[in-house]
N, C-alpha and C positions, 0 to 999 in steps of 0.2 A: 504494500500500500504506500502510495506517495503522498506526502503532505506538503502543500504549498506553504511558503514562508510568509508570515505577517511582518509588520514593521520591526518586531523584535527578533534578533537572530536566534533566540533561544526557544521560540514558540512557533509551531507549525499549525496550519489549519486546513481542513477539508470539510466536505459535507457528507453526512450519512443519515439514514433514518434512525429513529430512536432504537428500534429493535436491532439494527446493525451495530449501532454504538454499544449497546449493552452486551451483545455477543462478543464484540471486539475487546471490551474491558475485562471480560472473564478470562481471556487468554493472552492478551498483549502484555509485554513486560513494562511498557511505559504507561503512565496515567494520562487520561485525556478529560477535558471538560466538555460537556455538551451544552451548547448555547442555541437552543431552538433550531436544531438541524446542523449547526456549524460545530465542527470538532476541533478543539484546540489541544495541541500536544503540550503538556506541562513540562517545563524544564526541570532537571534534577537539582537537588539542594546541595549546599556546601556542608562541610564538616560542622561549622558553627551553627548553621541552620538546624541540622539534625540533633546536635548536642543540646541546643536550647529547647527544642520541642521535647526531647527526652527528659530533660530536667523538669519541665512543667508536668509531663505525664507522670513521672515518678512522685513528685511532691504532691500534686493534686490527688493522685491515686491514693496516697497514704492518708491525706486529710479526709477524703470522701469515702473511705472504705466501709464505714458503718452508717452511711446515709442512704437516702433514696436516689441520690444523684448517680448517674452512670457516665463514665468517662470513655471516650473513644479516640483512637489515633487516626491517622490519615488513610486508613484502609477502607472506610465507609464513605460513600457519597452523601451529600445533602441534596435532596431534590427540592427545587423551588418551583412549585406549580405555576404561579403567575407568570413566570418568565420562561417556562419550559427549559429549565437549566439544571443540570446535574454537575456538581462541583465538589472538590475535595477541600477540607479544612486541614490545618496542621493538627488541630485538637478541638474536640467539642464535648460539651457536657449536656446530657439530657436529664430533665427532671422527671423521675419515675421511669416508666417503661418507654422504650423507643416506639415511635409510630412509623411504620414502614409504608412505602409507596406501593399500594395495592398488594400483590403477592410477592413483591421483591423482598429480599432480606439484606440488601446492600445499599438501599437508598432511604435515608432517614428524613422525616418531615418535620421533626420537632426539636431542633437544637435550642438549647437554653442559653448557653455561653459558647462563643466561638473564639478561638485564638488563631491568628495568622502570624507566622514569623516572616518578616518582610524580606523579599529578594529583589535585586535591582530590576529584573524582568517583569515582576508582578506587582511591585509596590503601588503604582498608580491605580491599577485595577482593584487591588485589595482595599485601598482607601476610598475609591469612588464607586464605580459601577457594581462591584461585588458587594460592597456594604449596602448599597441601595437595594439590591436583590435580597440580601439576607433580611433586611427590615420588612420585607413583605410577609415574612413568616411570623405568625401570631405568637409563637412560643419564644422567639428570639428576643433577649433583653440585655445582653452584655457582650461587648466586643473588645478584644485586646489585639493591638497591633504592636508586635515586638521587633525592634531593630536587632539585627545581628552584627551591625557595624560598630555599635556603641551601646552603653547602658541607656536605653531610651525606650519607653513604652507609652503608648497612647491607649487610654481606656475610655470607652463609650458605654454609658449606662442609661437605659431607657427609664425616664422618670414617670411616664404615663403609658403603661402597657395597653390600656384600652384603645389608645389612638395611635401609638407608635410614632408620635410626632415630636416628642421632647426628649432629646438625648443630652446627657451631661458629659462633657469632655474633660478629661484630666490627664496631665502629663507627669511622668516619673522619669527622672534622669540622674538619680543618685543611687549608688548601690546600697546605701544605708536606709533607703526608703522602703516602706511596706505598702503593698497594694491591697486595698480592701475590695474583695470581689463581692459586690452587693447581692448579686443573684444567688450566691452560694453561702453567704454569711461567714466567710473565712478570710484570713489574711495571708498574703504570700510575699515574703521578702524578695526584693530584687536580687539580693545576693544568692538566693536559691535558684532563681531563674537563670542567672548568668554564672552559676557555679562552674569553675574550671574553664571559663571562656577567656581567651586572651585577646585584648584589643590593641 
């Protein structure tokens, strides 16, 4: 299969039906995002990207182990019905049981918290269009954008879940700071997120 290149050298694009896309994702070694018929090849992450995502998974997994929250890595897609979009997060938390898209067991409809570790090729998308798509999901109420280049995290928290229109933005840029994850009612030190990361 040949993928045409978009403006970014790290991302390719082609068009498939939704069924063709799902069949491809079950066997293809690379991950792809589905955007209403357009297939985007996702670029691979760096060592820092993987380490930061792992740090968060380990730390949050420990804190949430005896709660109703369920934590998932980047193996599962989020399905966004309003935009006919299937995409991968670096990490997501579901409140209670996951809601799957129809008979699928690999497409979640109800992420509660989403974390994206920013990469140069996807940062603009994660901040803009992808965040707008996520906000169409009724369950979604907190978003972390984590830099891998420096200790810098942007947090968005929905102040009005019934309308999804009022999001509080907060920045953390010091390793001594602690992030309060409002949706989970827990605290996460930046030093844990960036443990063993060299800048």
